[in-house]
N, C-alpha and C positions, 0 to 999 in steps of 0.2 A: 523537583523534577518539572521541567517545562516542556510543553508540546508546542512546536513551532510549525506553522503552515507557511511554506515558502515557495518562491520562484527563484530563478537564477541570479537575481540581483541581491538576494538576502546575504548578509555577512556569514551565515552558517552553511551556505550552499556548498562551498568547496570542502569544508571540514566534514560535511555529511557524505559527500562523494568519496572522500578519502577513507572514511570509516566503512562505507559500503564496499570499497575495493578490497579492504583488508579483513573484513568480517569472515566468520567461519562458514557462512552459507555460500554455496556455489553460484547462486544468482546475484550475489552482491556486486561482483565486478561488472556484470552486465548493466545493473542500475547505475553504477559509477560512470560507465562509458556513456550511457544515455544522458546523464547529468552533464558530463563534460562536453558533449556534443550539442547541448541545448535542444534535446529532442522532446521537449514538453511544450504543449500548446499553451495559449494564453489562459485557458480555463483549467488546465491541469496543475497539480501541485505535488511537491514532496513534503511529507510530514516527518519531522524528526523529534525524537525524545532526547532531551538534553539534561545532563546532570552537571550544573555549573557551566563550564565551557566544553564539556566532554559529551560527544554524541554517543548514545547508548542504544538507540533503536531508530527504525525508520519504516515508513510505508509510503505508498503513492496513491494519489487520486488521479485516475486517468480515464479518458473516454473509451479506450479499447484495452483489452488484455490479451490473453493467449487464445481467444476464440477466433474462428475464421473471420476475415474482414467483412463478409456479407451478413454476419450475425448482427441483428439489430439492437441487441441489449447493450445498454450503457447507463451510467458510468461504472467504473470498477475501483475497488480498493485492492492494491496489489503490493508485491514486494514487502510483505510484513516480516519484520525481523527485530528481535530484541536480543541484545548481548546476553550470553549465558549467565553472567554474574548478576544480571538485573531481572531475570525471569521470576515469575511468581508475584509480581508487584502490580499486576493489572495494567501494565504500560500499553500492551496491545489494545486493551479496551479503551484507554484514553486516546490513543492515536486514531482508532476507529471512530470514536465520538467526534473528534475534530474533523476527520475526513467527511463524515456524514454532515456535520455542520457546514462545511464548505459546499458540499453537494446541494444542500437545501438553499444556501445563499445564492447559488448560481442557477437555481430553478428545477432541481431534480426532486422527485418524490420517493425514489428508491435507489439503492446501490447494490452492486453485485461483487462477489468474491469468487474466484476460481481457485480451488485448493484441493490437495489430497489429505489435508488434516481432517480427522474425524473427532467430533465432540468439542472442537474449539470455538468455532464461530456461532454455533447454536446458542451457547451461553451468553452471547452478546446480542441476541435478538434476531439472528439470521435463520432463515429457513432453507433447508436443503431442497432445491427444486429439481434435482436429478443429476445424472452423469452427463458430461459433455466431452467431446473429442477436441483436443486442442490443436493448434497449428504445429505443435511439436510432435504430434502423433500419439500423445498420451491420453488416457482417460482420467478425468478429474471430476470432482464434485462442483456443482454450481450452487452458490448460496445467494439469497436475496434478502434484503432488509428494507422495509418501508421506513421512511424518515418521518 
């Protein structure tokens, strides 16, 4: 299994977008659309987990997530997804580690995750810093991890 940190010029970019579009998670098509439109800044990345030439998971490293635009917290790991057949292999942990490595490389000391998942991100070193209201009108948990 390889973890790839990429921008739109990477050979696996289109394959990752296609996987996101067809995955079982309802947010996958939204990520695919963002990838196809080139909606990532120079500092942002898509991280893919690849088994041979098959994409089996993804997440993003982005400056903003689903918090209001005036929220000063940044950067975020988002769009975390692993194909059901590949779950239980700590692939999320490996993708998070690569995203944190990229964050440190570009000068950040911490990263955030907005999620409704309970008990997942804490085991990867994240602290639940409280509930937040998202731009979608939902209430989620905000996690923070020092790098």
